[in-house]
C-alpha positions in Angstrom: -84.2 -81.9 121.7 -87.5 -82.5 119.9 -89.8 -85.1 121.1 -92.8 -87.0 119.7 -95.1 -84.6 121.6 -93.8 -81.7 119.5 -95.3 -83.5 116.5 -98.7 -83.9 118.1 -100.3 -80.6 117.0 -99.2 -81.1 113.4 -100.5 -84.7 113.4 -103.8 -83.6 114.8 -104.0 -80.9 112.1 -103.5 -83.6 109.4 -106.3 -85.6 111.0 -108.7 -82.7 111.3 -110.5 -83.3 107.9 -111.1 -87.0 108.9 -112.5 -85.9 112.2 -114.8 -83.4 110.6 -116.0 -86.1 108.1 -116.6 -88.6 110.9 -118.5 -86.1 112.9 -120.7 -85.3 109.9 -121.5 -89.0 109.6 -122.4 -89.2 113.3 -119.5 -91.3 114.4 -119.0 -91.1 118.2 -115.6 -91.2 120.0 -116.5 -94.5 121.7 -117.1 -96.1 118.3 -113.6 -95.0 117.2 -112.1 -96.4 120.4 -113.9 -99.8 119.8 -112.6 -99.9 116.2 -109.1 -99.4 117.5 -109.6 -102.2 120.1 -111.1 -104.6 117.6 -108.3 -103.9 115.2 -105.7 -104.6 117.9 -107.3 -108.0 118.6 -107.3 -108.8 114.9 -103.7 -107.8 114.5 -102.7 -109.7 117.6 -104.4 -112.9 116.3 -102.7 -112.4 112.9 -99.3 -112.0 114.7 -99.7 -115.5 116.1 -99.3 -116.6 112.5 -95.7 -115.3 112.7 -94.6 -118.5 114.3 -94.7 -120.0 110.8 -94.0 -116.8 108.8 -92.3 -113.8 110.5 -93.5 -111.5 107.7 -96.8 -111.2 109.7 -94.9 -109.2 112.3 -94.6 -106.3 109.8 -98.3 -105.5 110.4 -97.5 -104.4 113.9 -95.8 -101.0 113.1 -98.4 -100.2 110.5 -101.2 -101.0 112.9 -99.5 -99.0 115.7 -99.5 -95.9 113.5 -103.2 -96.4 112.6 -104.0 -97.0 116.2 -102.2 -93.8 117.2 -104.3 -91.9 114.6 -107.5 -93.5 115.9 -106.6 -92.5 119.5 -106.0 -88.9 118.4 -109.3 -88.9 116.4 -111.4 -90.2 119.3 -110.0 -87.5 121.6 -110.5 -84.8 119.0 -114.1 -85.9 118.4 -114.8 -85.8 122.1 -113.1 -82.5 122.8 -114.0 -80.5 119.6 -117.6 -81.6 119.5 -118.4 -81.7 123.3 -118.8 -85.5 123.3 -116.7 -86.1 126.4 -118.2 -88.6 128.9 -116.9 -90.4 132.0 -117.7 -93.7 130.2 -115.7 -92.6 127.2 -112.7 -91.7 129.4 -112.8 -95.1 131.1 -113.3 -96.9 127.7 -110.4 -95.0 126.3 -108.0 -96.0 129.1 -109.3 -99.6 129.2 -109.1 -99.8 125.4 -105.5 -98.7 125.5 -104.6 -101.4 128.1 -106.5 -104.2 126.3 -105.1 -103.1 122.9 -101.5 -103.2 124.2 -102.2 -106.6 125.7 -103.7 -107.9 122.5 -100.6 -106.8 120.6 -97.8 -107.6 123.0 -99.0 -111.0 124.2 -98.7 -112.6 120.8 -95.2 -111.2 120.5 -94.4 -112.8 123.8 -95.9 -116.2 122.7 -94.0 -116.0 119.4 -90.7 -115.3 121.3 -91.2 -118.2 123.7 -91.9 -120.5 120.7 -88.7 -119.3 119.0 -86.7 -119.9 122.2 -88.1 -123.4 122.6 -87.6 -124.4 119.0 
C-alpha cells in the first residue's frame, strides 16, 4: 500500500524550482521556518473567528499544505546548499511544535465554545 512518504520525492521535485529561486535571492532555511511559524500563528488567530463563522476553518487545510511545502523547502535549502546548522535543526523542530500548537489550540477553543453554546 502506498503511503504519503512515497509521494515525498515527487513533491520535492515539484518544489525544486522554488528552492533554486529562493537560494538565488539569498533566502536562508531558518527564514523559511520562521515564515511557516508566523503563518501558523496568523492562521490560528483567524481560526478563532470561526466561533462566529465556521467558514474560517477552511483555511486550515490550505495552510497545512503550504506549511508542508515550506517544511520541505527549508530542508531542501539546508541540505542542497550546505546550510545545515544545529540552531536550524532546533528551530525546525521547535517551529513544528509551536506551529501545531498555534493551529490546534484554536480548534480546541472553538470546539469547547460549540459544546458550551
